[in-house]
N, C-alpha and C positions, 0 to 999 in steps of 0.2 A: 502490501505488502505490497500504493500510489499514492506512495502517496500516490501514483502520480496523478498528480495534479500538475497540470502543465504550467510552466512558468509564464506562458502568455496569458493565462487566465488568472494568474496569481497562483501561488502554490496551493491556495485553498480551493482552486477550481479544478483540481485534477485528482489523481490518486497515486500514491506511491507505496513502496514497500520499505521504507526508510533505511537510511544508512546508519541506524543506531549501531549496527555492527555491519554496516554497509549492506543493507537490504535484507530480504527474507533470509539471506544467507546467515544472518545472525543466529537464528534459532530454529531448529528443526531436528527431525530424528535421524539417527545414524542408519547407514545402510546404503544400498545402491540400487534399489528397486526402480525400474523404469515405468513409464506410462503403460507400456505394453503389458507389464506384469501387475497392473492395478487390481486384477481380479483375485490376486492372492491375499488381499487384505479384507477384513470384515466390512460390511456395510453399516452405515449409521441407522440405528433403529428408531422408528417413529415413536413419538410419545402417545399415550392413550388420548383418545378424542375428548373424553370427559375431563373437565378442570378439577384438579384435586381440591378438596374442601379447604385445605390450608392456604391455597392460593386465591380463593374466592374474593377476599377483600381487595387484592391487587387488581384482579380482573374487573371488579365492580367499581373501581374508582372513577371519578369524574375529573377531567382536567379543568383547571381554573386558568383561563387564558387572560393575558394582560399585555399591554404594550411593552416593547423591549428596546425602544430607542432606534429602531430601524424601520423607516416608513414602509407600510404595507405588510409588516410581519407581526405576528403575535408570539408570545412565549408562554411556556408552562413548565411545571415540574412533575415528572412521573416517578412514582415510587415502585421499586421492585425489591424482591427479597435479596439480601446480600448472598445468602446461601440457599439455593433451591432445595437442598436436602434437609435443611432446617429453617423453614420460613420464619420461625419465631426468633431467630438469632439477630434480627435487625434489618434495616432497610438500606438501600443505596438510592440516592436521588439522581435522577437523570434529566438533563436539560433537553427540552423539546421546543421546536419552533415550527411555525407554519405560515403559509401565505394562501389565503382562501381562493378558491376557483373564481376566476374573473368573469367567466361567460364570454360570449354567448354559447349556447349549447347546454344540454343536460349534464349536471355534475356526475362523474363516474364514481368518484370516491376519493380517498387519499392516496397520494403517490409518495412513498417513502424513498429517500435517496441517501446513498452513502458513497463518499469519494475514495475510500480505501484507507490504506495505512499498513497495518493497524495503527491507529493513533491520529488519523486525519479527522478534523472536526467536521462532522456532518452539518452541524448548525451553521458554522462559518461558510461552508460550501454552499448551502442553500441560500443564505442571506447575501452572499457576495457573488454567486454565479448562477446556480440552478434556478433559483426563484425569479430571476430576471432574465436569464440567458437561455433557458429551455425554450423550445418552440412555443409560440403564442397559442397554438391550438391545444397543446398539452396543458399549459398553464390555465387555459380557459375551462378545461373540463375536470381538472383535478385540484384538490387542495394539496399544495406542495408541502411536504412535511419532512422534518429531519430530527433525529435524536443523536446526541453524542453518546456513543457506547460507554458503558461503565469504565471508569478509569481514564477517560479521554476528555481533554479540554474543559468544558463546563460541567461535566458529570463526574464530580469527585475525582479530579485528575490524580493519577499516579505521579508522585514526585520523587526525584532521586538526588540530583546535584543542583547547586545554585549556578548562576550564570558564569562566574569565574571558573568554577570547577569544570563546567561543561566546555568552556573554551580550551582548557587543558586536555580534556578527554577527546575532543574532536581533532586536536592536533597530534594525538599520539600516533606514532609511526606504525602502520599496519603492514609494512614489509620489512620485518626485522632482519638486520644483516648478521647478527650474532646472538649468542645466548643472553647477553646483557640486555639487548633491545627486545628480545622475546620475553624476557622477564618483566620488562617495563610495560609491555603490552598486556601481559597477564595481570599485572598489578592494576592497570587501568580498568580492565574488565571487572576485577574483584572490587575495586573502589566504587564503580558504578553500581554493581549489584548490591553491595552493602548499603549504599545510600538509598536505594529503592526499598530494601528491607527495613531500614531504620525509619524512613519517612512515610511509608505506605503499607505497613505490616497488616493492617486490617483488611485492606482491599486486595493485596497481591495474590491471594489464593483464589480470587473470585472475579477474574477479568477474562475468562476464557471465551472463545467464540461461541461455544454452545450456550453459555449463560447470556451473552449479548443477543443471540438469536431468540432465546426465550423471553428476554426483555421486549423484543420487537413484537412478540405475540400479545403481551400485556398492552403495549401501545396500540396495537390494532384494535383490541377490544375497547380501550379507553376512547379511541376515535370513533367508535360505533360502526366499524367496518366488519363485514362478514368474511372478507378475503383480504389478503395483503397484496397490494400492488407495489412494485419495488424496482428501482434501478440502482444497481451496485456496480462499482468499477474496481478493478484490481482486487485487493483484499476484500472489498465489498462484495465480490462474487463468491468468495468463500463464506462470508457471513450470510448472503442470500441463499446459497445452496444449502447451507446448514439449516436455515429456517425451513426450506422446502423438505429436507430430509426428516426434520422433527415434526412438521405440521403439513404433510402433503395435501390434506383435504382443505387447508385454508389458503392454498396458493392461488393468487389471482393472476395478474400479468407481471411476470418476473423477467427482467433483462439483466444478464450477467455479462458485463463488458470488460474484456481483458482478463479472461478467466484463469483462476488457479486450479491446480489439481490436488484435491484433498487426499488422494491415495498415495502420494509420494512422501517418503521420509526426508528429513532435512538435508542430508548430504546430497541427495538427488535433486531436490529443489534448488539448492544453492549452486550445484554444478550446472543445471539447466539454465539458471538465471545468469550465471557467468557467461555461458555461451550466448545467451540472448543479448547481453551488453556488447559482446564482441561483434555480433551480427549488426547491431545498431551502429557501432563504431565504424565498421566496414562501409556502411552506407554513407556515414558522415565523411569518411576519408575519400570515397569516390567522388563525392560532391565537392569536397574541399579543394582537391587538386585542379578542379576546373575553374576555380576562382582566383582572381589576381592577388587577393589578399590572404591566400592560404599560407600560414607560417610553417606548415609541416611538410611541404613538398610542392613541386610545380607540376605543370601539365605532363601527364604520362607517368608520374610517380605511382608505383604499385601501392595498393592499400596496406600491404604488409610493411612496406618501407615507411609509410606514414605512421603506422603503429610503432615501429622501431624508433622513429624520431621523437614521438611523444614519450616513449619510455625513457629515452636518453634525457629528455627535458625533466622528467620526474626524478631521475637519478641526480641530476644537478641540484634540484631543489632539496633533495634529501640531504645533500652535503652542505648546501648553501642557500637557505631560505632567502627570499627577496622581500623588500619593503612593500607595504600595501597602503600606507597612509592611514591605517586604522587607529582611531584615538586610543584604543586599549593596547596598542603596541603589538598586535598580532602580525607576524610575518607569514608569507605564503610558503609553506613547506609542501612536501610530497602529499601528505594526507589531505590537506584542504584543497590542493590543486586537483587531486584525483576525484574528490567529491564534486568539485565544480564541473569537471568534464562529464562525469556520470550524470549529473543533474541535467545537462544539456542533451543527453541522449534520449530523454523521454519525449521530446517533441522537436520535430525537424525545424519548426519555426524559430527555435532557439539557436540553430547552428551559426547564424550570422553573429549573434552575440558571443558565441564561443570563439569564433575566429578572431573577433576583435579582442577578446580577453586574452587569448593565447598570443596574439601579436604584441600586445602591451607587455605581457610577462616575458616573452622570449626575446623580443628586440629591445624593449625599453626598461626591462627589469622592474616593471610595475605590476604587482600582483593584485591590484584592487579589483579588476574585472572578475578574475577567477574566485576571489574571496567573496564577492557579491553573489555569484552563482552558488557557492557553497553555503553561504548564510541563508539564502533563499530556500535551499534544500532542507537545511536544519531548522528553519523557522526561527532564526535569531534576528531580533530587531536591532535598531540602531543604538539602543541603550544597553545592549549586551544581555538582554533577557531572551530566554528560549521558551517557545511553546513547549507543551509536554509531549510533543510528538515522539521524540526518541525514547522517552521513559515508557510511554504507553506501548510503543512498538515492541520494545523488548519484553515488557510485562506480558503482553498477549502471546507473542511468539514463543516465549520460553515456557509458558503454561500449556500451549496447544500441542507442542511436540517436544520430545527429548532432544537434547543438544546434538548438533551435527558431529562435533568432536568433543572429547573429554579432556584431552591433553595436547600440549604443543607437539609432542612426538607424532600424534595422529595427524595433525595438520601437515607436518613436514613430509610424512609418507604420502599424503594426498596431493602435495603440491604439483607433481607432474601432470596429473589429470586436470587440475584447475588451470595450469598454465597452457596446456594443450587446448582447453576450451576457450581460453582468452589469453593470448600472449601479452595483451596490454593490461588487463585488469585481474587476471587469474590469481596471482600471488596475494594481492591485497584482499580479494574476496574470500580466498581460502582462510586466511588468518582472521578475517572478520567473522567467520563462522564459528569461532571459538567462544564467543561471549556468553552463551547460555550455559556453558560448562560450570560457571560459578554462581548460577542463580540461587537466591536464598530459599526458594520453594520448589518442590518437585513438580514436574509436569503432570497434568491430568489427562492429556489427550494422546492419541496415537494416530498414525496414518489410517485412513478409512475411505471406502467408497461411499458415494452418496447417490442413491437410486431414486428416492422420492416417488415410490410407486403410488399411482393414483392421482398425482398432481396434474393440474392443467398444463398446457403447453408452456415451456420455458425457453426463452431465447438466449442462447450462449453465443457471445461474440468474441472472435479472435482476430488479431492482426498478425500478418505473416512475419513481419520483422519487428515485433514488439520486443523491446529490450528487457522489460521487467517481468512480464508474464508471457513466456514463449508460446508460440502458436500451438505447439504440441499439447500444452496444458488445456487449451480450449477444446481441442479435439478429444482429449481424454475425458474431460468433464461432460461433454456432450454425449459421449458414449456411455458414461455411467448413468446419467439422468434418463429415466425411462421415457420422459415426455419432451426431451430437449430437441430444439431445432438449432443447428449450427449455422451461424451467419459469419462469413469470412470477409475481412478487409485486406486486400493485397496492397500493403503499403508499409510505411515507417511510422514510428511513434507508439506511444503507450495508450491503449484503448482506441475506440473508433467513433463512438457516438458524439456528435457535436464538434467534430474536428475537421469538417470540410467536405466529407463525402455525401453527396445528395442521395446516393444509392443506399448507403447505410442508414442515414437519417430517415429517409422515406420508409424503409422497411420497419424500423423501430417505431416511428410515429404511428404507422398504420396498425401495428400490434397494440400499442398503448391506447389508441383512440377507438379502435374497432374490434380488438381482440383477435385479429387475424394474424397469426405468426407467419414469418417468411417460410418459403419452401426450405426444407432441410437441405443444407449444402449450398445455399445461395452464396455467390461470391460477388464482391464489389471491388472496383479498382479506384 
């Protein structure tokens, strides 16, 4: 709810909350509950320790490992019940990959990783980044393991629209100027939802985070581990925390990096995230005006003025899209340009690329750079094919929580609060929060606290200027989890582990390798 996945690691190397409807914003529950009020919602109830007899065949399965075309990695298929309430109703097949511990040192067990999304491929993340980029000491002592959650990538992916239809969808104006444009946006959301219902009817009711967490426990058993060791980023923190809430006695060493707050309804999640992107943009703006190539202002220009200049550029694109050189004829309009800018907010190492893209677009009327950032965010390849990120993102979010808004009128009434949270992105993110209103299946989840009473120590990591998962969410989750230790990174970007802070990396590595969590409240710069 990362992707982010940082662009510098390739989008598969980070975690994001996808812009299927521009981020978590897309789907969540109505209301305005704040983190401070999280005690008002019920806590997730742990499942019985004993495995139900109907699930015994799943827990007893043995994985058949095989080569999968990536040197050093093995792949297997895990079976899980499509419907945990009716295990006899059929299976869902989940793609699993691992890279065995390299040594030296005694093997600790399996370390499951998830990069977020929802919709990010954990298998791709492990094979392209974590399995080769995690600290050597961690890879020496753990079998590195990943499973694509149900409905994602290689695990019976949710499908909605083909590439051409997705191109149209991603270019739909999310800042409608009149009732006609608002109607076009509603029609786009309806067409997307109807496509998902038509192509993935069997799976669409069974891609919730609770079900994905239960799948992870079956995987734990199939791997032969008594405890689950796990590193999750962004939405992966919600998945990991849900596992801890359901199976607290099976929690091993859990790292939740870029934490989400499960106690918040959608509108509050979306509003908080909107403010988070504004915070990230302010950091970018302050840095940009110190650079000679900043296209949005010179030295001494106030960040608010930088934002006004960007908004003015977006308005020009809304009226007159510019060429991109795209072989499919796509031009850069406001929607794709906004996505490109938001994509660069996840990682400050991408700010230079954003400045170059903005310079080309503003000065040379060449939208190729911003289009490339947008395509990377959406996981669109050069042949016009999209990964199923956006489809899975909406499917999980719309099932986990009721929609933030039910009608365009509700969005219009909420616009002032979103625009106050972010003068730059607020309007678009508010309208993007409408997409789950037209989802073909009813949500099965509600906001809830996760306490995980009895679990071993869990490390919750928050970054103070995180755009996608605001720092307040990490504080709230750490307060909810009875055994949590809050680790804070004072900096920019989405998530903290493996992004350059030796203080953060050392604290997490020590926990993973020796089981010693950092002191609660530890802060790193």
